[in-house]
C-alpha positions in Angstrom: -61.5 -24.9 -15.4 -61.1 -21.5 -16.4 -62.4 -19.8 -19.5 -61.4 -17.1 -21.3 -64.3 -14.8 -20.4 -63.5 -11.6 -19.5 -64.2 -11.0 -15.6 -66.7 -8.1 -14.7 -66.2 -4.6 -14.1 -68.4 -5.4 -10.9 -65.9 -8.0 -9.5 -64.0 -6.3 -6.2 -60.4 -6.3 -6.8 -58.2 -6.8 -3.4 -56.2 -3.5 -3.5 -54.9 -4.1 0.3 -50.9 -3.9 0.5 -49.1 -7.0 0.5 -48.0 -8.4 4.2 -44.8 -9.2 3.0 -41.8 -7.2 4.9 -39.8 -5.5 2.7 -36.9 -5.4 4.9 -36.5 -9.1 5.1 -33.9 -9.1 1.7 -32.3 -6.7 3.5 -31.6 -7.9 6.6 -30.5 -11.3 4.6 -27.9 -9.2 2.4 -26.7 -7.4 5.7 -26.1 -10.8 7.7 -24.1 -12.4 4.7 -22.3 -8.9 4.1 -21.5 -9.0 7.8 -20.4 -12.9 7.8 -18.2 -12.2 4.8 -16.5 -9.4 6.5 -16.0 -11.5 9.5 -14.6 -14.3 7.7 -12.3 -11.6 6.0 -11.4 -10.1 8.7 -9.8 -13.1 10.6 -8.1 -14.5 7.5 -6.5 -11.1 8.1 -6.2 -11.3 11.7 -5.2 -15.1 12.3 -4.1 -16.5 9.0 -2.8 -19.5 11.0 -6.0 -20.6 11.5 -6.3 -21.2 7.7 -2.6 -22.4 7.8 -1.7 -19.4 5.7 0.7 -17.7 8.3 3.9 -16.9 5.9 5.6 -14.4 8.4 6.4 -14.1 12.3 5.4 -10.6 11.8 2.1 -8.8 11.0 3.0 -7.0 7.9 1.3 -4.4 5.4 -0.7 -7.2 3.5 -2.1 -8.6 6.9 -3.3 -5.4 8.5 -4.6 -4.2 5.0 -6.9 -7.5 4.8 -8.2 -7.4 8.3 -8.8 -3.6 7.6 -11.1 -4.3 4.8 -12.9 -7.1 6.8 -13.6 -4.7 9.4 -15.2 -2.3 6.6 -17.3 -4.9 5.2 -18.0 -5.8 8.8 -19.5 -2.2 9.4 -21.1 -1.8 6.1 -22.8 -5.1 6.6 -23.8 -3.9 10.3 -24.8 -0.5 9.2 -27.4 -2.0 6.2 -29.0 -4.2 9.0 -29.5 -1.8 11.2 -30.6 1.3 9.1 -33.2 -1.5 7.9 -34.4 -1.8 11.2 -35.4 1.7 11.0 -37.7 1.0 8.3 -40.9 3.1 8.5 -39.8 5.3 11.5 -38.1 8.5 11.7 -34.8 8.0 13.1 -33.7 9.9 16.2 -30.6 12.2 16.6 -29.1 9.2 18.7 -29.0 6.9 15.8 -27.6 9.8 13.9 -24.8 10.2 16.2 -24.2 6.3 16.2 -23.9 6.1 12.3 -21.4 9.0 12.2 -19.7 6.9 15.3 -19.3 3.8 13.0 -17.3 5.7 10.2 -15.4 7.5 12.9 -14.5 4.5 14.7 -13.2 2.9 11.5 -11.3 5.7 10.4 -9.7 5.5 13.8 -8.7 2.0 13.3 -7.3 2.5 10.0 -5.2 5.1 10.9 -3.8 3.4 14.2 -3.4 0.4 11.9 -1.6 1.8 9.4 0.6 4.5 11.3 3.7 2.9 10.2 2.8 3.1 6.6 1.6 7.1 7.3 4.8 7.7 9.2 2.9 8.1 12.5 4.1 4.9 14.0 7.0 3.5 16.1 9.2 2.4 13.1 10.2 5.1 10.6 9.9 4.5 7.1 13.2 3.0 6.3 12.3 0.1 8.6 9.9 -2.5 8.0 6.4 -1.7 9.2 5.5 -3.1 12.4 2.1 -3.7 13.8 3.2 -3.3 18.0 1.0 -2.9 21.1 0.5 0.8 20.3 -1.0 0.1 17.0 -3.0 -2.7 18.4 -4.3 -0.7 21.0 -5.3 1.8 18.3 -7.4 -0.7 16.6 -9.1 -1.7 19.6 -10.0 1.4 20.2 -11.6 2.2 17.0 -13.6 -1.1 17.4 -14.8 0.0 20.3 -16.1 3.2 19.0 -17.9 1.1 16.1 -19.5 -1.1 18.9 -20.6 2.0 20.4 -22.1 3.5 17.1 -23.8 0.2 16.5 -25.5 0.2 19.8 -26.3 3.6 19.3 -28.1 2.9 16.0 -30.3 0.1 18.0 -34.1 1.2 17.2 -36.1 1.2 20.5 -39.5 2.1 19.0 -42.5 0.3 19.9 -43.7 -2.7 17.4 -46.8 -2.2 15.8 -49.4 -4.6 17.0 -51.5 -6.3 14.5 -54.8 -6.3 15.1 -55.1 -5.1 18.4 
């Protein structure tokens, strides 16, 4: 039974911080964003897995879709790894890693859309072609992104509770 009596001023109030981890929703968000990016990337890279393949060649739309998926993967991974730095000072290595993620993505976009930019193996009047040189460039860009993610991983000791 509760009464509508006021609480005496001498009653102690718990002012300790909550034990909940503020990073948990961000980790969940980053995982959802990364998985969404993986789905979009897969749709662009292998549309035949979904019975959506309409062309024998890899065209502009397919390249654009998997590059958008790669961008979403990079965003989700960046959010998740930055959340792991919550409460710690970032190192120069992590700063380099964050910049390598962006650099690798730009490298992958430029390599993937090289024919569109006029730097690929097919000159402009011909249909853009995603050939072995463009594929190698995209893979190198993805490798740079992966290196950036590895450098962004925090290697700090965990805070022990009570000891």
